[in-house]
ROVEXPA-547867 format. One record per residue (C-alpha): residue number from 1; residue in three letters; chain; x, y, z. Coordinates in pm, 1 decimal, decimal comma. Last residue first. Example, Ala and Ser with C-alpha at 12.3 -4.5 7.8 and 13.67 -1.06 7.14 Angstrom:
<atoms>
resi: 2; resn: ser; chain: A; x: 1367,0; y: -106,0; z: 714,0
resi: 1; resn: ala; chain: A; x: 1230,0; y: -450,0; z: 780,0
</atoms>
This chain:
<atoms>
resi: 149; resn: gly; chain: A; x: 1529,0; y: 548,9; z: -3465,2
resi: 148; resn: pro; chain: A; x: 1189,5; y: 384,1; z: -3363,9
resi: 147; resn: tyr; chain: A; x: 1161,0; y: 60,4; z: -3190,3
resi: 146; resn: gln; chain: A; x: 1012,5; y: -202,1; z: -3360,0
resi: 145; resn: gly; chain: A; x: 1349,5; y: -389,9; z: -3454,2
resi: 144; resn: ser; chain: A; x: 1312,9; y: -710,2; z: -3216,2
resi: 143; resn: ile; chain: A; x: 1580,6; y: -575,9; z: -2991,0
resi: 142; resn: tyr; chain: A; x: 1455,1; y: -223,0; z: -2987,1
resi: 141; resn: gly; chain: A; x: 1101,3; y: -339,0; z: -2890,1
resi: 140; resn: arg; chain: A; x: 1223,8; y: -555,3; z: -2628,0
resi: 139; resn: leu; chain: A; x: 1431,6; y: -291,4; z: -2499,8
resi: 138; resn: gln; chain: A; x: 1140,2; y: -44,2; z: -2481,1
resi: 137; resn: gln; chain: A; x: 915,8; y: -326,7; z: -2324,2
resi: 136; resn: ile; chain: A; x: 1193,1; y: -369,0; z: -2047,4
resi: 135; resn: thr; chain: A; x: 1224,3; y: 2,7; z: -1998,3
resi: 134; resn: gln; chain: A; x: 861,2; y: 21,1; z: -1954,4
resi: 133; resn: arg; chain: A; x: 850,4; y: -266,9; z: -1686,2
resi: 132; resn: gln; chain: A; x: 1156,4; y: -134,2; z: -1516,7
resi: 131; resn: val; chain: A; x: 957,0; y: 213,3; z: -1477,6
resi: 130; resn: asn; chain: A; x: 648,3; y: 41,7; z: -1356,7
resi: 129; resn: ile; chain: A; x: 850,3; y: -161,4; z: -1092,9
resi: 128; resn: ile; chain: A; x: 1031,3; y: 147,0; z: -975,5
resi: 127; resn: trp; chain: A; x: 678,4; y: 348,2; z: -924,1
resi: 126; resn: asn; chain: A; x: 513,8; y: 63,7; z: -739,8
resi: 125; resn: val; chain: A; x: 824,3; y: 14,5; z: -498,8
resi: 124; resn: leu; chain: A; x: 797,7; y: 407,4; z: -443,5
resi: 123; resn: asp; chain: A; x: 419,6; y: 390,9; z: -389,2
resi: 122; resn: gly; chain: A; x: 466,0; y: 120,0; z: -158,3
resi: 121; resn: ile; chain: A; x: 737,5; y: 273,7; z: 36,7
resi: 120; resn: ser; chain: A; x: 489,5; y: 537,7; z: 117,6
resi: 119; resn: leu; chain: A; x: 480,4; y: 903,7; z: -23,5
resi: 118; resn: leu; chain: A; x: 307,1; y: 1199,4; z: 117,9
resi: 117; resn: gly; chain: A; x: 194,4; y: 1511,2; z: -80,3
resi: 116; resn: val; chain: A; x: 209,2; y: 1879,4; z: -90,0
resi: 115; resn: val; chain: A; x: 271,4; y: 1966,3; z: 261,4
resi: 114; resn: arg; chain: A; x: 354,2; y: 2333,8; z: 284,7
resi: 113; resn: asp; chain: A; x: 648,7; y: 2464,5; z: 457,1
resi: 112; resn: gly; chain: A; x: 871,3; y: 2522,0; z: 148,1
resi: 111; resn: glu; chain: A; x: 725,5; y: 2284,5; z: -96,7
resi: 110; resn: leu; chain: A; x: 690,5; y: 1975,6; z: 125,1
resi: 109; resn: val; chain: A; x: 659,2; y: 1581,9; z: 67,6
resi: 108; resn: pro; chain: A; x: 578,9; y: 1390,1; z: 360,5
resi: 107; resn: leu; chain: A; x: 790,2; y: 1045,5; z: 336,6
resi: 106; resn: his; chain: A; x: 655,0; y: 730,4; z: 491,6
resi: 105; resn: arg; chain: A; x: 778,9; y: 383,9; z: 572,4
resi: 104; resn: ile; chain: A; x: 1091,8; y: 462,6; z: 780,5
resi: 103; resn: arg; chain: A; x: 1381,2; y: 269,0; z: 872,4
resi: 102; resn: lys; chain: A; x: 1605,3; y: 573,0; z: 863,6
resi: 101; resn: glu; chain: A; x: 1876,7; y: 439,3; z: 637,8
resi: 100; resn: thr; chain: A; x: 1632,4; y: 251,7; z: 430,6
resi: 99; resn: met; chain: A; x: 1374,8; y: 516,6; z: 409,3
resi: 98; resn: leu; chain: A; x: 1623,5; y: 758,4; z: 307,2
resi: 97; resn: gln; chain: A; x: 1783,1; y: 552,7; z: 56,0
resi: 96; resn: met; chain: A; x: 1467,4; y: 501,6; z: -104,5
resi: 95; resn: cys; chain: A; x: 1370,6; y: 874,9; z: -97,0
resi: 94; resn: his; chain: A; x: 1697,7; y: 952,1; z: -289,2
resi: 93; resn: glu; chain: A; x: 1652,3; y: 689,3; z: -542,3
resi: 92; resn: val; chain: A; x: 1319,0; y: 830,0; z: -596,5
resi: 91; resn: thr; chain: A; x: 1460,2; y: 1180,8; z: -676,8
resi: 90; resn: asp; chain: A; x: 1423,4; y: 1482,9; z: -464,2
resi: 89; resn: gln; chain: A; x: 1263,6; y: 1790,3; z: -687,8
resi: 88; resn: pro; chain: A; x: 903,2; y: 1743,8; z: -537,3
resi: 87; resn: thr; chain: A; x: 1081,0; y: 1800,5; z: -181,5
resi: 86; resn: val; chain: A; x: 1122,9; y: 1537,1; z: 93,8
resi: 85; resn: thr; chain: A; x: 1061,0; y: 1512,2; z: 455,1
resi: 84; resn: thr; chain: A; x: 1208,2; y: 1334,7; z: 774,0
resi: 83; resn: val; chain: A; x: 941,6; y: 1427,2; z: 1064,9
resi: 82; resn: pro; chain: A; x: 1079,2; y: 1590,1; z: 1377,0
resi: 81; resn: ser; chain: A; x: 892,1; y: 1440,3; z: 1536,3
resi: 80; resn: thr; chain: A; x: 719,9; y: 1105,7; z: 1560,8
resi: 79; resn: leu; chain: A; x: 400,1; y: 1124,2; z: 1729,6
resi: 78; resn: ile; chain: A; x: 274,3; y: 909,5; z: 2045,6
resi: 77; resn: glu; chain: A; x: 193,6; y: 1176,4; z: 2294,9
resi: 76; resn: arg; chain: A; x: 55,9; y: 1428,0; z: 2055,2
resi: 75; resn: val; chain: A; x: -175,2; y: 1178,6; z: 1908,8
resi: 74; resn: thr; chain: A; x: -348,1; y: 1204,3; z: 2242,0
resi: 73; resn: ala; chain: A; x: -387,8; y: 897,9; z: 2477,9
resi: 72; resn: thr; chain: A; x: -759,6; y: 868,8; z: 2609,0
resi: 71; resn: lys; chain: A; x: -935,6; y: 651,6; z: 2363,5
resi: 70; resn: ser; chain: A; x: -595,1; y: 446,0; z: 2274,8
resi: 69; resn: ala; chain: A; x: -546,5; y: 336,9; z: 2631,8
resi: 68; resn: lys; chain: A; x: -184,1; y: 323,6; z: 2704,0
resi: 67; resn: gly; chain: A; x: -20,6; y: -27,4; z: 2822,0
resi: 66; resn: lys; chain: A; x: 313,7; y: 78,4; z: 2695,1
resi: 65; resn: leu; chain: A; x: 330,1; y: -218,9; z: 2436,1
resi: 64; resn: ile; chain: A; x: -0,8; y: -115,6; z: 2275,0
resi: 63; resn: val; chain: A; x: 54,0; y: 244,0; z: 2295,7
resi: 62; resn: lys; chain: A; x: 401,9; y: 353,0; z: 2202,3
resi: 61; resn: arg; chain: A; x: 512,2; y: 68,2; z: 1991,3
resi: 60; resn: thr; chain: A; x: 167,8; y: -53,4; z: 1818,8
resi: 59; resn: tyr; chain: A; x: 76,2; y: 283,5; z: 1775,9
resi: 58; resn: asp; chain: A; x: 395,5; y: 435,5; z: 1636,6
resi: 57; resn: arg; chain: A; x: 416,4; y: 123,6; z: 1394,8
resi: 56; resn: glu; chain: A; x: 70,5; y: 200,0; z: 1290,7
resi: 55; resn: ser; chain: A; x: 193,8; y: 555,2; z: 1175,0
resi: 54; resn: val; chain: A; x: 181,1; y: 880,7; z: 1349,9
resi: 53; resn: ile; chain: A; x: 334,8; y: 1190,0; z: 1168,8
resi: 52; resn: gly; chain: A; x: 465,4; y: 1498,9; z: 1314,2
resi: 51; resn: ile; chain: A; x: 447,2; y: 1876,2; z: 1344,4
resi: 50; resn: leu; chain: A; x: 327,0; y: 1973,3; z: 988,0
resi: 49; resn: lys; chain: A; x: 209,4; y: 2340,7; z: 957,1
resi: 48; resn: asp; chain: A; x: -106,7; y: 2422,8; z: 761,5
resi: 47; resn: gly; chain: A; x: -319,6; y: 2439,8; z: 1080,2
resi: 46; resn: glu; chain: A; x: -153,6; y: 2250,0; z: 1334,1
resi: 45; resn: met; chain: A; x: -108,5; y: 1897,7; z: 1151,9
resi: 44; resn: val; chain: A; x: 2,4; y: 1554,8; z: 1233,1
resi: 43; resn: leu; chain: A; x: 20,6; y: 1359,1; z: 927,8
resi: 42; resn: ile; chain: A; x: -150,4; y: 1011,3; z: 903,0
resi: 41; resn: ala; chain: A; x: 62,6; y: 675,4; z: 851,1
resi: 40; resn: gly; chain: A; x: -58,5; y: 340,4; z: 712,2
resi: 39; resn: ile; chain: A; x: -349,7; y: 421,0; z: 500,0
resi: 38; resn: asn; chain: A; x: -669,4; y: 238,2; z: 424,5
resi: 37; resn: lys; chain: A; x: -867,0; y: 573,4; z: 462,8
resi: 36; resn: glu; chain: A; x: -1126,5; y: 426,0; z: 722,6
resi: 35; resn: ala; chain: A; x: -831,1; y: 223,0; z: 893,6
resi: 34; resn: met; chain: A; x: -618,8; y: 522,7; z: 913,5
resi: 33; resn: leu; chain: A; x: -898,6; y: 752,3; z: 1030,5
resi: 32; resn: ala; chain: A; x: -988,0; y: 490,8; z: 1291,8
resi: 31; resn: val; chain: A; x: -628,6; y: 480,8; z: 1416,9
resi: 30; resn: ala; chain: A; x: -599,5; y: 848,2; z: 1457,3
resi: 29; resn: asp; chain: A; x: -952,0; y: 869,5; z: 1606,4
resi: 28; resn: tyr; chain: A; x: -827,5; y: 592,2; z: 1878,1
resi: 27; resn: val; chain: A; x: -505,1; y: 796,3; z: 1912,6
resi: 26; resn: thr; chain: A; x: -725,1; y: 1091,4; z: 2033,8
resi: 25; resn: ala; chain: A; x: -710,9; y: 1422,4; z: 1876,5
resi: 24; resn: thr; chain: A; x: -504,1; y: 1702,2; z: 2053,1
resi: 23; resn: pro; chain: A; x: -223,0; y: 1654,9; z: 1786,7
resi: 22; resn: leu; chain: A; x: -485,0; y: 1752,8; z: 1505,9
resi: 21; resn: ile; chain: A; x: -526,8; y: 1507,0; z: 1214,7
resi: 20; resn: gly; chain: A; x: -405,2; y: 1474,7; z: 855,1
resi: 19; resn: trp; chain: A; x: -481,2; y: 1316,1; z: 544,0
resi: 18; resn: val; chain: A; x: -279,5; y: 1368,2; z: 227,4
resi: 17; resn: gln; chain: A; x: -409,3; y: 1367,1; z: -131,2
resi: 16; resn: his; chain: A; x: -150,2; y: 1483,5; z: -380,6
resi: 15; resn: gly; chain: A; x: -201,6; y: 1202,8; z: -650,9
resi: 14; resn: lys; chain: A; x: -40,2; y: 898,7; z: -748,5
resi: 13; resn: his; chain: A; x: 72,5; y: 973,3; z: -1093,6
resi: 12; resn: lys; chain: A; x: 157,1; y: 1380,3; z: -1044,4
resi: 11; resn: leu; chain: A; x: 291,2; y: 1249,6; z: -701,5
resi: 10; resn: val; chain: A; x: 552,1; y: 1039,1; z: -845,7
resi: 9; resn: glu; chain: A; x: 658,5; y: 1273,9; z: -1126,6
resi: 8; resn: gly; chain: A; x: 707,0; y: 1512,7; z: -839,6
resi: 7; resn: val; chain: A; x: 910,6; y: 1284,6; z: -633,6
resi: 6; resn: thr; chain: A; x: 1160,0; y: 1279,1; z: -913,5
resi: 5; resn: ser; chain: A; x: 1238,3; y: 995,7; z: -1168,4
resi: 4; resn: ile; chain: A; x: 1585,0; y: 879,3; z: -1276,0
resi: 3; resn: ile; chain: A; x: 1465,8; y: 598,9; z: -1478,7
resi: 2; resn: glu; chain: A; x: 1221,2; y: 791,5; z: -1655,3
resi: 1; resn: met; chain: A; x: 841,2; y: 749,6; z: -1641,1
</atoms>
């Protein structure tokens, strides 16, 4: 784990698993899948094409507060699109900056048009904490004379 880490490095550690749902599915189905998988957002896909994302925030703001029924409203009605995405070559710092500026918590990772992963703010924070922990251990080893070289 380097200080300047890429999205690709994070995905190698985290994994590439993503969950998707059709835009024609009900909001209830999307929320049920998010609950089952213990995730805060789900990608909205038509085949292999990313067309949007639905998060818990979308549900609360676009269904609950607008008085819609989750069993009849479709994912298409509440999805966020266009989606802010990153590539495996982007840095963790760039992702954190995007999430902060755009006030979002999830970033789909694309290689060309193909979805290869999904990062949450929690994934990035955990990565940064682990990098800092490793750096501290290396510095302690260096100061105490245990660091090689």
